[in-house]
N, C-alpha and C positions, 0 to 999 in steps of 0.2 A: 258367377266364382267372384270373390270379391278382393280387390288387392288391398293389403295393409302395408303403409309405408313402413321402411327398413327402421329400425330404431336408431336414434342417435348414438354413435360410439363416442365414446369421451377418453380423453387421458387425464389423468392425474397431475396437479403441479409437482410432483414429486419425479414422477416417472419423466415427466417434459424437463425437468430442472437436469436430473440425469443424463438426458439424451443430449441435451446442451452442453453440459459439460465435458461429454465424451466426444464432442465435434459431430455427433449425427442428428444434430438439430434438424426435425423438419420446417418445411416452408411454414412462417407464422403469419397468420392475416388476421389482422385487427379489425373488427368490423364496427368500433364505436367513432363516436363524430370526431373530425381533426381536432377539437378544442380538449375531449377526454382525451385523445392519444398524448397529444403537446402536454399534458399535466403529469401523465404517467404511462410508460407502455414498457413492454419486456425488449430489452436490447435484441436487436435484429429483426424485429417486426416489421410488418409493412401495413401501412394504414390504407385500406380500402374500404372505406364508411359503407353501411348496409344498403345507403341506397346509391352509391356508385358501383357496388356490385351487383345490385338488381338491375340497372341499368344498362350494364356494360358486362355481362356475363360472357355472351358469347366471345368477347373480344378476350376476356381474360382467360378462359377454359384454354385458350392456346398455349397459355404460360405457367398452366399449373398441372400438376401431377397428383397423383392419389395421396402423397407423403406430405399433406396440409393440416394444419391445427388451427381451427378456428376459436379466435380470441373476442371477448368483450368484457363488459363488466361482472357478469356474475353468470353468463352462459346462455340467456334467454336470446338474443339476438345473434349470438353465434349458432345456435340451433336453429334460427330463421334461415341464416346463410348457408348453412349445411344443407336447408331442403332446398332453397334456390339453386345451388350449383349442382345437386344430386338430380334434381329435374332437369337440369339442363345439360346433363351428361357425365359427371363426375361424380361417381359414387365412393364410398367408403371412406370419406374424409374423418377427421376426429375433432371433437370440441373440447377444449380446456375446460375441464370440471371446476365449477365455480367460479370460472373467469378470473381476470385481473385481481380480483378480491383476495381469492384462494391463492393465488401466485405470491401476492405480497404476503399475506397470512403464514405461508409455508415459508417464508425469508429467503425467497429467492430475487434474486437482482433486478432492478425495474432502474430504467432511465426517467428521470423526474424533470419538468418544466414547470413552467408557473402554475399555482395551486389554483384550481377552480371547482367549484360545485359541481358534482355528478349530477346526471339527469334523474336520479330516484331520488335525490336530496331537494334538487328543485321541484319535484311534483309534488313532494310532503309538504314543501313551503307553499307553493300555491294554492293545492288542496285546502291544506289546514287554515290559511290565511282568508281564504274565500268562506270556509264553514264557520270559523270562529267570526268573521264581520256580518256576516248575514243571521247568524247566531245572536250578536248583539243588536244589532239594527233590527230585528225582528220582533225584539220587545216592544218597540217604539213604532213599527212601521209592519201592521200584519200582511202576512203573505211572504216577505222576503227571505224566511227561513227554508222557502222550498227552493231557494238555488242551492242552498247548502246541502239539502236532499237530494238534488238532482246531481251535484259533485259526488254525493257520496253513492249513488246509484252508478254514476259512470265508472267510479275506482271499483265499486265491484264486479261491475262487468267485464272493466279491463285484467282484474286476477282472472275472473271465469275463463275468458279467451286467451289469457296470455298475452294480451296487448295494450299498450296506451295512449289513447289518442291525445292526451295531454302531454304526455311527452314527446309525442310526435309534432303537436303543436310548439312546444318549447323547444324542440331540437332545430326549428325555424327561426329562431331570435339570434342576430347576429353575435350575443355572446355564445352561443353554443357551435354555431356553423363553421367560424373560420375561415379560411381560404378553401375553397372547393378543388380538392383533388383533381387534379389533371388526369386523365385518362393516361397520356402518353408517359407522365412521369410513374405513374402506377404500375405499366408495365415495363419501364426501363428498371424500377425497383425489383420487379420480380424476376428479369432476366439476370439482375445481379446474383454472383455468386453467396450461397448463404453463409 
């Protein structure tokens, strides 16, 4: 007998915005990096980066109920967070459909901080620069173009697996890390009234 994982439940930005306006907002966990969170986030959301959530899921479970909506840039990391928490024993979580991008597109309010490039844009810059540079240098140095080919293969694999090794590596740069969230502070934020 095979067990199929439950599909990720989503919540549209329009429905979430209405719940917030009516004072019935669920707990909002934003699983992006601290730097991404500081750039723009939904008012009242709590930043619990995916790595922190993965590392401290047992501690976090005691402070969460099933009225949680997970948020990231576009929904991919939030779906990963949903699986992590569901595997740890917290089912029926929801993911914000389309992430913060869809939230902003819907005209819903956002708290803004200093502007930073999001991870997807950084990946496009690095991958494109490597492919362009190796393509140009490859005209004069045989074989260098294969580096660009390897990057293309990596991006193809990332799309098929819905993961991104380059994004993970870039997230470790000081520009993207920001201060590492203190788990005690995260728990205190979760305990505060919504």
